[in-house]
N, C-alpha and C positions, 0 to 999 in steps of 0.2 A: 670666551676662550681663555682669557686671563684667569678668571675664577677657576676654570677647570684645571688649568696648569698648576694653580696653587694647591688644588685639592689632590691631584694625582701623586705628588711627592710624599704626601702623608700616608699613602697606602703602602703597607709593608710588603717587601718582596716575599713571594710564595716559596717557601723552602720545604724540604721533605718533613721537617719537624712540624711546620705549619699545617701541612696536609694531614699528618697523623692527628694533630690537635683538632682540626675541623671534623675529621671522620669520627673521632672519639665523642665529640659533642653531639654530632648527628646521631650516633648510636644511642647515646643516653636519652636524647629527645625522642627517638623512635621507640625505645623501650618504655618510656613514660607514657607515650600515646597508647601503646598496646595495653598497658596496665589500666589506664583510665577509660579506654574505649568501651562503650556500652554499659557503664556503671554510673551510679549517682554521683561519684566523685568528679566525673567530667563536668556536670552542671555546677557543682560547688566551685570547681576551679574557675569556671567562666565567671561566676559571681565575684570571686576574689580579684580576678583580673580587671573586672569592671570597676570595682572599688578603687584599686590602685590607679586606674586610668582617670577616674574622677578626681582623685587627690592631685594627680599631676596636672590636670586641666585647671583645677582651682588655683594652684600655685602660678600657673602661666597666665591666667586671666585676672588674677588678683581678687578672686572671690573669697573674701576673708571669712564670712560666715560658714560657707561650705567647707573651707579648709580647716576651720576650728573644729567643726563637728567630726570630720574625717580624721583629724589628727589624734583623736581619742581612740580610734578604731584601728587604723593602719599599723601602729606599732605592735599590735597583738596578733597580726595576721600570721606571723611565723609560728607562734604557739598554736593558733587555730589550725594551721595546715597539719601540724604533727598530730593533733587530736582527731581531726576529721579524716585524715588520710592514713591513720595508723594501720589499718588492715592492708591497704594497698602498698604502703612502705614495707610492711612485714613480708608480704608476698613477693615483692620485687627483690628484697635482700635474700630471701630463701631461694629464689630462682637463680640469682647470681652465685650463691654458695653451692648449689647443687650442679652447676653447669659442668658438663663433661665435654671438654674441647676436642677429644680424640675419638668421639663417637662410641664410647664404651659406656653402656648403661649398667647400673647396679641393681640391687634388690632382687626381686622375684625373677627367677630364671630357670625353673624346673619344668622341662617339657612334659614329664609324666603327670605332674600336677595340673598342667593345662588341660590334659585329656579328662581328668577327673572333674575339673570345674565345668568344662564344656558339656560333659554328660549330665551333670547336675542341672545346668542351665537348661538343657534340652528338656529334661523331665519337668522342671519347674514351670517352664513356659507352656508345655503341653497341658499341665494340670491347672494353669492359670493361678499359680501360687506366687505371691509377691516375695521378692528377694532383693537384697542389696549386698554385693560382695565387693570389697575394696582390696586391691592388690598394692601393697606398699612398694615403693621404689627406693629412692635415696633419702628423702626427708622422712624422719621417723614419725610414727603415729602413736607414740606412747601415751600422749595425753588422751587420745580417743580410746585407746585400748583399755585404759584404767576406768573408763566410764562403763565398760561392759563386764561380761563374765569371762574370766580367763579359761582357756581350754588347752592350749599348747598341744594340739593333736595333729597327726598326719592328715593331709588333705585326702578326702575320699568322697565319692559321689553320694554314698549312703549317709554319711555324716551330715553333709550339706542339706540333703533332703530332710533329714530328721530335724535339723536346726530350724528350718523354715516351715515346718509342718504347722498349719493353722491351729491355733488353740493352745500351743505349747508356750512355755515362758520365754523362750529365746526367739520366737517368731518375729516380734516387732523390734527390729534393730538391724544393725549392719554386722556382717562378718568381716573381720580384718585378717588378711593373709600376709604373712611375712615369710619370704622364701618358699619353703615347701611345707609350711605348717599353718594351720588355722589357729591364730593366736588368741582371738577373743570373738565372742558373739554378743548380740544384743547391745551393740555399741551405739552411743549417741553421736551424731555428726552435726556440724554447723550447716544451717540452711542458707542457700544462696539468696541474695536480695537483688539479683540482676533484674532490672525492670524490663529488659528486652526479651526475657523468656515468656513463653506462653503462660497465661493465667490458668490454663487447664492442667498444668503439671501439678501432681500431688506432692505430699511431703517426702515420700521416698525418693522421687526423682530430684527434688530440690536439695535433699541431703546428699545424694550422690554427686550432684554438680558442685555443691558447696565445698565438699572436702577436696575436690580437685582444684578449686580456686586458691586454696591455701597451701596445698602440697603438690607433689609431682606424681601422685598415685593414679591408678585407673579405677573407675567404678563400673561395675556391671549391675544393671538394674533390670528386674523382671516385673512387669506390671501385673497386678493381680486381677485387673479388670479385663485386660485384652490378651494377656500372655505375651505381649510384645517385649522384645529384648532390646535394651539400649545400652550404650556405653558413654561415660563422661570422661573427658580428658581436658585438662587446662581450662575448666569452666565452660567447655563446649559439649553439647549433647548430640550424640549420633543415634537416632532412633531407628527401630525396625531393622536390626542387623540379623543376618543369617549366621549360623555357627562358623562357617568358613571365614566370613568377614570378621567375626569376633576373634578368632584365632590369629588372623593376619594382623589385626590391630595390637593384640597383646604381644606378639613376637616382635613387631616393629618398635613398639614403645620400650621394650626391655632389651632390644638388641639381640634377640635370640635367633638362631638358625632355624629356617623352616623345618618343621618336624613331620611333614607328610600330610596325608588327607585327614580331615576332621573325623573323629570317631563317631559312630552312630550307635545309640543304645540298642541292645539286643532284646530288651524287654518288650513283649508284645503289647503291654499296656501303654507304651509310649507312642506318641504320634508326632509328626513334624511340628516345628515351631509355628506359632500363629503370628504372622506378620502382615496380614491383610486387613487388620482392624484399623479403625480411625485413630486419630491422635489421642494420647492418653488423657484421661480426666483425673479427678481427685483419687488418691490411693486410700480413701476411706479413713483418713486420719492416722495412718501408720506413721509413727515417729521413730526413725532410726536413731 
């Protein structure tokens, strides 16, 4: 009891400032866990923690040989963290910079363009034509736009169908949409390296997921093998979506007001989306 009484006075009083401080630290820790969850960085961080723990244990137990070996490694862990976690650090800073604290989203917000995109996706899925459409939000995609062919065209169903027509030069790649314009086509995107994803996902799906890991955009992916429509957001893939679900996710992501029922193509050649197929396999090497 005497030891407990000596310990208790050393605990600082919990003030409103202390509560805010604790909540801020908890928020940072939580965001860090979200960034590292399901990535290779999580395993790397565990390895670094183990090395630091071994170094502390060698100091406490007087293991001079182990301490000497680790003393050459531990001082460089700070630099190693920056190098190994550069993509995660960049993604976290980008998310903090784009944060909208009042629920107002930016970027792509044109309801009429949504209709054109949905009509194109419907036709592409019916024809089992592979496609990857990226909708920019707050974080600019200029780096990826410059890797493709600049178009600067109004969004239209016919133009999207022409771009993704098999055999044409712009087919293999991603279309990037800024606001109400198709800015570029045949763009190259970074591939996700998330080990938690299915190995059956092809290059197109991995590119669609990879771009959403680095930015706050949305990716719409149409599988050329099954005609299945998927959407990627924040590194997560939602497969097998209907047009109504696709519209709802777009409107929610960009803070748009619901714009009524989903348009259906009047072309007799179009058929409903194919969503009953099994999980996607390789996209035959298509490199967006």
